[in-house]
C-alpha positions as CSV (number, residue, x, y, z in Angstrom):
1,X,3.6,-55.4,-7.5
2,X,1.0,-58.1,-9.1
3,X,-1.2,-56.7,-11.6
4,X,-4.9,-58.1,-11.6
5,X,-6.5,-59.3,-15.2
6,X,-9.7,-60.5,-15.7
7,X,-10.0,-62.9,-18.7
8,X,-13.6,-63.0,-20.0
9,X,-13.9,-66.1,-22.4
10,X,-16.3,-68.8,-22.4
11,X,-14.2,-71.1,-24.1
12,X,-12.5,-73.5,-21.3
13,X,-9.6,-74.2,-23.9
14,X,-8.6,-70.9,-24.4
15,X,-8.8,-69.8,-20.7
16,X,-6.5,-72.5,-19.8
17,X,-4.3,-71.6,-22.5
18,X,-4.3,-67.5,-21.8
19,X,-4.1,-68.4,-18.1
20,X,-0.6,-70.7,-18.5
21,X,0.8,-67.9,-20.5
22,X,0.1,-65.2,-17.9
23,X,0.9,-67.4,-14.8
24,X,4.3,-67.0,-16.0
25,X,4.6,-63.3,-15.0
26,X,3.2,-61.8,-12.1
27,X,-0.4,-61.4,-13.0
28,X,-3.4,-62.7,-11.0
29,X,-6.2,-63.6,-12.9
30,X,-9.7,-64.1,-12.2
31,X,-12.0,-65.1,-15.2
32,X,-15.7,-65.1,-16.1
33,X,-17.5,-67.1,-18.9
34,X,-20.6,-64.8,-19.5
35,X,-21.7,-61.8,-20.2
36,X,-23.6,-61.4,-16.6
37,X,-20.7,-62.8,-15.1
38,X,-18.5,-60.4,-16.1
39,X,-20.7,-57.5,-15.1
40,X,-20.7,-59.0,-11.7
41,X,-16.8,-59.7,-11.1
42,X,-17.1,-55.4,-12.4
43,X,-19.9,-54.7,-9.6
44,X,-17.2,-55.5,-6.6
45,X,-13.7,-55.4,-8.1
46,X,-11.1,-52.8,-10.0
47,X,-9.0,-54.7,-12.5
48,X,-5.8,-53.5,-14.0
49,X,-6.5,-54.7,-17.4
50,X,-9.7,-57.0,-18.7
51,X,-8.7,-59.8,-21.7
52,X,-12.7,-60.0,-23.5
53,X,-13.8,-62.5,-26.1
54,X,-16.5,-60.7,-28.5
55,X,-18.6,-64.0,-28.6
56,X,-20.2,-64.8,-25.6
57,X,-23.3,-67.0,-24.4
58,X,-25.4,-63.8,-23.4
59,X,-23.7,-61.3,-25.9
60,X,-21.9,-61.0,-29.1
61,X,-20.1,-58.1,-30.9
62,X,-19.4,-55.0,-30.3
63,X,-23.0,-54.5,-27.8
64,X,-20.3,-57.0,-25.5
65,X,-17.3,-54.5,-25.7
66,X,-20.1,-51.3,-24.4
67,X,-21.2,-53.4,-22.0
68,X,-17.9,-54.2,-20.5
69,X,-16.5,-50.7,-21.3
70,X,-19.7,-48.6,-19.3
71,X,-18.9,-50.7,-16.2
72,X,-15.0,-50.6,-16.3
73,X,-14.6,-47.0,-17.7
74,X,-10.4,-46.4,-16.9
75,X,-9.3,-50.4,-17.1
76,X,-7.4,-51.2,-20.6
77,X,-9.7,-53.2,-22.6
78,X,-7.7,-55.6,-25.2
79,X,-10.1,-57.5,-27.7
80,X,-9.1,-61.2,-27.9
81,X,-11.4,-63.1,-30.5
82,X,-11.4,-65.4,-33.5
83,X,-13.1,-62.5,-35.6
84,X,-10.9,-60.8,-38.2
85,X,-13.1,-58.2,-39.5
86,X,-11.2,-55.2,-40.4
87,X,-14.4,-53.0,-40.3
88,X,-14.8,-54.6,-36.6
89,X,-11.5,-54.0,-35.7
90,X,-11.8,-50.1,-36.3
91,X,-15.2,-50.0,-34.8
92,X,-13.8,-51.8,-31.6
93,X,-10.7,-49.3,-31.5
94,X,-13.2,-46.5,-31.6
95,X,-15.3,-47.7,-28.8
96,X,-12.7,-47.4,-26.7
97,X,-10.5,-51.1,-27.1
98,X,-6.8,-50.6,-26.0
99,X,-5.7,-53.6,-29.0
100,X,-7.5,-56.1,-30.9
101,X,-5.5,-59.5,-30.9
102,X,-6.8,-62.2,-33.3
103,X,-6.7,-66.0,-31.3
104,X,-4.3,-68.3,-33.1
105,X,-2.2,-65.4,-34.3
106,X,-0.4,-64.4,-31.2
107,X,1.8,-65.7,-28.9
108,X,2.8,-65.2,-25.5
109,X,5.3,-62.4,-25.6
110,X,2.8,-60.7,-27.9
111,X,0.1,-60.2,-25.5
112,X,1.7,-60.0,-22.1
113,X,3.5,-56.6,-24.3
114,X,0.0,-55.8,-25.1
115,X,-1.0,-55.9,-21.5
116,X,2.1,-54.4,-20.2
117,X,1.4,-51.6,-22.8
118,X,-2.2,-51.6,-22.0
119,X,-1.5,-50.9,-18.2
120,X,1.1,-48.2,-18.3
121,X,-0.6,-45.9,-20.4
122,X,-4.1,-46.2,-18.8
123,X,-2.0,-45.1,-15.5
124,X,-0.2,-42.5,-17.6
125,X,-3.7,-41.1,-19.1
126,X,-5.2,-41.6,-15.4
127,X,-2.2,-39.2,-14.0
128,X,-3.2,-36.9,-16.6
129,X,-6.5,-36.8,-15.9
130,X,-5.9,-36.0,-12.7
131,X,-3.5,-33.6,-13.3
132,X,-6.2,-32.0,-15.0
133,X,-8.7,-31.9,-12.6
134,X,-6.5,-30.8,-10.0
135,X,-5.6,-27.8,-12.6
136,X,-9.4,-27.2,-13.2
137,X,-10.4,-26.7,-9.5
138,X,-7.5,-24.5,-9.1
139,X,-8.8,-22.2,-12.1
140,X,-12.2,-22.9,-11.0
141,X,-11.3,-21.7,-7.5
142,X,-9.7,-18.6,-8.3
143,X,-12.8,-16.8,-8.6
144,X,-11.1,-13.2,-8.2
145,X,-8.7,-14.1,-11.3
146,X,-9.9,-14.6,-15.0
147,X,-7.9,-17.5,-16.6
148,X,-8.1,-18.4,-19.8
149,X,-6.3,-19.9,-23.0
150,X,-6.6,-17.9,-26.5
151,X,-5.3,-19.5,-29.7
152,X,-2.6,-18.2,-32.1
153,X,-4.8,-15.7,-33.2
154,X,-6.5,-14.0,-29.5
155,X,-9.6,-16.3,-29.6
156,X,-10.7,-18.0,-26.6
157,X,-10.7,-21.5,-26.2
158,X,-11.0,-22.0,-22.3
159,X,-13.3,-20.3,-20.1
160,X,-13.5,-20.2,-16.0
161,X,-16.2,-19.0,-13.3
162,X,-13.6,-16.1,-12.4
163,X,-13.3,-14.9,-15.8
164,X,-17.4,-15.3,-16.3
165,X,-17.6,-13.4,-12.9
166,X,-15.3,-10.3,-13.9
167,X,-17.1,-10.3,-17.3
168,X,-20.3,-11.4,-16.9
169,X,-20.0,-13.7,-20.0
170,X,-20.7,-17.4,-19.7
171,X,-18.6,-20.0,-21.6
172,X,-21.2,-20.8,-24.5
173,X,-21.4,-17.2,-24.8
174,X,-17.6,-16.6,-25.3
175,X,-15.9,-19.4,-26.8
176,X,-14.4,-19.0,-29.8
177,X,-14.6,-15.3,-29.6
178,X,-11.6,-13.1,-29.8
179,X,-10.3,-11.4,-26.7
180,X,-11.0,-7.8,-28.6
181,X,-14.7,-8.7,-27.2
182,X,-13.4,-7.0,-24.0
183,X,-11.7,-4.1,-25.4
184,X,-13.2,-0.5,-26.1
185,X,-13.4,0.5,-29.6
186,X,-10.2,3.0,-29.4
187,X,-8.2,0.4,-28.1
188,X,-9.1,-1.7,-30.8
189,X,-8.5,1.1,-33.0
190,X,-5.0,1.2,-31.9
191,X,-4.3,-2.4,-32.0
192,X,-3.9,-3.0,-28.1
193,X,-5.6,-6.3,-28.4
194,X,-2.6,-8.1,-31.1
195,X,0.1,-5.9,-29.3
196,X,0.1,-7.8,-26.4
197,X,0.3,-10.9,-28.1
198,X,3.2,-9.8,-30.1
199,X,5.0,-8.8,-27.2
200,X,4.2,-11.5,-25.3
201,X,6.2,-13.8,-27.9
202,X,9.0,-11.6,-28.1
203,X,9.7,-10.9,-24.6
204,X,8.2,-14.5,-22.6
205,X,5.6,-12.4,-21.2
206,X,3.6,-9.4,-21.4
207,X,1.7,-7.1,-18.3
208,X,-0.6,-4.2,-18.8
209,X,-3.6,-2.5,-17.4
210,X,-6.3,-0.7,-18.7
211,X,-10.1,-0.3,-19.0
212,X,-12.2,-2.7,-20.4
213,X,-15.9,-3.6,-20.8
214,X,-18.4,-6.3,-19.4
215,X,-21.0,-8.1,-21.1
216,X,-23.7,-5.5,-20.0
217,X,-21.1,-2.7,-21.3
218,X,-20.1,-1.3,-18.0
219,X,-16.1,-0.8,-17.5
220,X,-13.7,-2.2,-15.5
221,X,-10.1,-1.7,-14.8
222,X,-8.0,-4.8,-15.6
223,X,-4.8,-5.9,-14.8
224,X,-3.5,-8.9,-17.2
225,X,-0.7,-11.3,-18.1
226,X,0.1,-12.5,-21.0
227,X,2.0,-15.9,-21.6
228,X,2.6,-17.6,-24.8
229,X,2.6,-21.4,-25.1
230,X,5.1,-23.2,-27.1
231,X,5.3,-26.8,-28.1
232,X,8.6,-29.3,-28.0
233,X,9.5,-27.8,-31.7
234,X,9.1,-24.8,-30.4
235,X,6.0,-23.6,-32.6
236,X,3.5,-21.4,-31.0
237,X,0.4,-22.8,-29.9
238,X,-1.4,-20.5,-28.5
239,X,-1.3,-18.2,-25.0
240,X,-2.3,-18.0,-21.2
241,X,-4.0,-15.0,-20.0
242,X,-4.4,-14.2,-16.2
243,X,-6.3,-11.3,-15.3
244,X,-7.9,-9.5,-12.5
245,X,-10.4,-7.1,-12.0
246,X,-8.7,-4.3,-10.0
247,X,-11.6,-1.5,-10.4
248,X,-11.9,-0.6,-7.0
249,X,-8.0,-0.3,-6.4
250,X,-8.0,2.2,-9.5
251,X,-10.8,4.1,-8.2
252,X,-9.2,4.4,-4.6
253,X,-5.7,5.4,-6.1
254,X,-7.8,8.0,-8.3
255,X,-9.7,9.2,-5.6
256,X,-6.7,9.5,-3.1
257,X,-4.6,11.4,-6.3
258,X,-7.3,13.7,-6.8
259,X,-7.8,14.5,-3.1
260,X,-3.9,15.4,-3.3
261,X,-4.3,17.7,-6.1
262,X,-6.9,19.3,-4.1
263,X,-4.9,19.8,-1.3
264,X,-2.0,21.1,-3.0
265,X,-4.6,23.8,-4.4
266,X,-5.5,24.9,-1.0
267,X,-2.1,25.1,-0.1
268,X,-1.1,27.4,-3.4
269,X,-4.3,29.7,-2.4
270,X,-2.8,29.9,1.2
271,X,0.4,30.8,0.0
272,X,-1.0,33.1,-2.7
273,X,-2.9,34.8,-0.1
274,X,-0.2,35.0,2.6
275,X,2.1,36.6,0.2
276,X,-0.4,39.1,-1.2
277,X,-1.1,40.3,2.2
278,X,2.9,40.4,3.0
279,X,4.2,41.8,-0.4
280,X,1.9,44.8,0.3
281,X,3.0,45.2,3.6
282,X,6.7,45.0,2.9
283,X,8.1,48.6,2.7
284,X,11.1,47.3,0.3
285,X,11.7,45.0,-2.5
286,X,14.3,43.0,-0.6
287,X,11.3,42.6,2.3
288,X,8.8,41.4,-0.1
289,X,11.1,39.0,-1.8
290,X,12.3,37.7,2.2
291,X,8.6,37.3,3.1
292,X,7.7,35.4,-0.5
293,X,10.7,33.2,0.5
294,X,9.5,32.4,4.2
295,X,5.8,31.9,3.2
296,X,6.9,29.5,0.4
297,X,9.1,27.4,2.6
298,X,7.1,27.4,4.9
299,X,3.7,26.3,3.6
300,X,6.3,23.5,1.5
301,X,8.1,22.3,4.4
302,X,11.5,23.3,1.7
303,X,14.7,23.9,3.6
304,X,16.5,26.9,1.9
305,X,14.7,29.9,-0.1
306,X,17.0,32.3,-1.9
307,X,15.9,34.8,-4.1
308,X,17.7,36.9,-6.7
309,X,16.8,40.5,-7.2
310,X,18.1,41.2,-10.9
311,X,18.5,44.0,-13.5
312,X,16.0,43.2,-16.2
313,X,17.7,45.0,-18.7
314,X,20.9,43.0,-18.1
315,X,22.0,40.5,-21.0
316,X,23.8,37.7,-19.9
317,X,25.9,38.2,-16.7
318,X,24.4,40.3,-14.3
319,X,24.7,41.8,-10.9
320,X,22.5,40.3,-8.7
321,X,21.2,41.2,-4.9
322,X,20.5,37.9,-2.8
323,X,17.8,37.4,-0.7
324,X,17.6,34.2,1.3
325,X,15.6,32.5,4.2
326,X,16.4,29.8,6.7
327,X,14.7,27.8,8.8
328,X,14.8,28.9,12.6
329,X,18.0,26.9,13.9
330,X,19.2,26.5,10.6
331,X,23.1,27.0,10.6
332,X,25.1,28.2,7.1
333,X,28.3,29.1,6.9
334,X,30.1,29.6,3.3
335,X,32.4,32.5,2.0
336,X,31.3,35.6,0.7
337,X,31.9,34.2,-3.1
338,X,29.4,31.6,-2.9
339,X,27.0,33.2,-1.3
340,X,27.0,36.7,-3.5
341,X,27.9,34.4,-7.0
342,X,26.5,36.1,-9.8
343,X,23.4,35.2,-11.7
344,X,24.6,33.8,-15.5
345,X,22.2,33.1,-17.9
346,X,22.0,29.6,-18.6
347,X,24.4,28.7,-15.8
348,X,22.9,27.0,-12.7
349,X,19.1,26.3,-12.4
350,X,18.4,29.8,-11.4
351,X,20.4,31.0,-14.5
352,X,18.4,28.5,-16.7
353,X,15.1,29.1,-15.5
354,X,16.0,32.9,-16.4
355,X,16.8,32.2,-19.6
356,X,13.6,29.9,-20.6
357,X,11.2,31.6,-18.3
358,X,10.0,28.8,-17.0
359,X,10.7,26.7,-13.8
360,X,13.3,24.4,-13.6
361,X,13.2,21.5,-11.6
362,X,16.5,19.3,-10.6
363,X,16.6,16.1,-8.9
364,X,20.1,16.4,-7.5
365,X,21.6,19.8,-7.6
366,X,25.3,18.0,-6.9
367,X,24.7,17.6,-10.8
368,X,24.3,21.6,-11.2
369,X,27.2,23.9,-12.6
370,X,26.6,26.5,-10.2
371,X,29.0,26.8,-7.2
372,X,26.4,27.8,-4.9
373,X,24.1,24.3,-5.4
374,X,27.4,22.1,-5.5
375,X,27.9,23.9,-2.0
376,X,24.6,23.4,-0.8
377,X,24.8,19.8,-1.6
378,X,27.9,19.1,-0.3
379,X,28.1,21.1,3.0
380,X,24.1,21.5,3.8
381,X,22.7,18.2,2.6
382,X,20.5,19.9,0.1
383,X,19.0,17.2,-2.3
384,X,17.0,18.7,-5.1
385,X,15.9,22.3,-6.0
386,X,13.2,24.2,-8.3
387,X,14.2,27.7,-9.9
C-alpha cells in the first residue's frame, strides 16, 4: 500500500533531489513551496508523513513547525533543514517533530528509514490512543461501577463518572487522595485499606465488601475487587479497583433476615404456648413429653421426635424411658435394642447434650456414635439432628 508524503520545501533543487530518492519506494509525493500552500494542502488532504523545511518564504523557524503541527496533529513530522543549531533541534523535538535531519548530511537510506519509522510509530500511537479511548468510554459508561487506578501506596490516580456518582467526589477533589478516605475510622484503625492491597499482591486479587462513607458523610455498602498491576519485569506499578454500590441489596437482605428472625420468634412463641397448655393438661410425664415432641416437630416440620426420660441422679450410663413421635403415615421398624438403647453421657448427640447441658446440632447423623442415629440415617433417611 502506497504512503502519502507532503514535502514542504521552497528550493526546487532540494525538492527534485528528495523526490528522486523517495520515488524509488512506494511513496506518493505532494509538494508545497510555502507555508500558505502547505496549509491549503492540509485543509483538504491528510498525509502519512510530512517533510518540513523550517525556512520558507512566508514563515521561518519554529513558527513554521508550530503552524504545520497545528494543522496535522497526527501525521509524523520530520524536519529537513540546513540549520544545525542544537538549541533549535531540542526545541523542534519538544514541539512535536519526529526527527531532525540536516541537509547535506543525509543519504537516501537514512531519509527513507526515518520516514518508515515515523509512520510506524504514528500508527502505533494511534492504535494506543484508540485503545485508550475505547477503555475510557467503557469505564465512563459503567455508571453503576466505580472503576479507578491506585498507585502502590493506595493513592488515587484516575477517576470515573461511576466513581463520582457513587462517592460524591469529583476528579479534582479526589485525585491524589488515599483510598482510606472512603473508610470509616474504625476500619482505618484496623488497617483494612492497606490489608486489601497486600492481599491482592499475595493472592492475585482481593474481593471484599463493607460499609464506606460518601463525601456528604452518608454510608453505603460496597462490594469491591482489588487487582495488582505489574510491569514486564514483575515490578508492582499500582492497582485497579472495581467497586459497586450494593446498599439496596444489603438493606433488602437485612430486612429479609429480620423478617425471618421475627417469624422464627413467632413460631417459638406458638410452640411455647401450645406446649405449656398441653403439658398442664397431660396426666403423666410420658404424655407431657409426647405432647412436647408433637408440638415441636409439627411447628418445625421435623421428621421424628424422640424424648428420653432419665433418672437425674444417675451418673454415666443410665436407664431411660424413650418417648417417640412419628408423623402420620410414617413407618418405622427397628429391633428393640435400637429403640430402647441406653443414654450414655457423652455418647451420641443426646448423650453429648446431656453431658454439656447445651444443645448439640449434627449436620450428618450418620457420623454419630450411637446405634440409634446410625440406624435412623441408614434406614429412615434422616440427615441431621438436634439434641
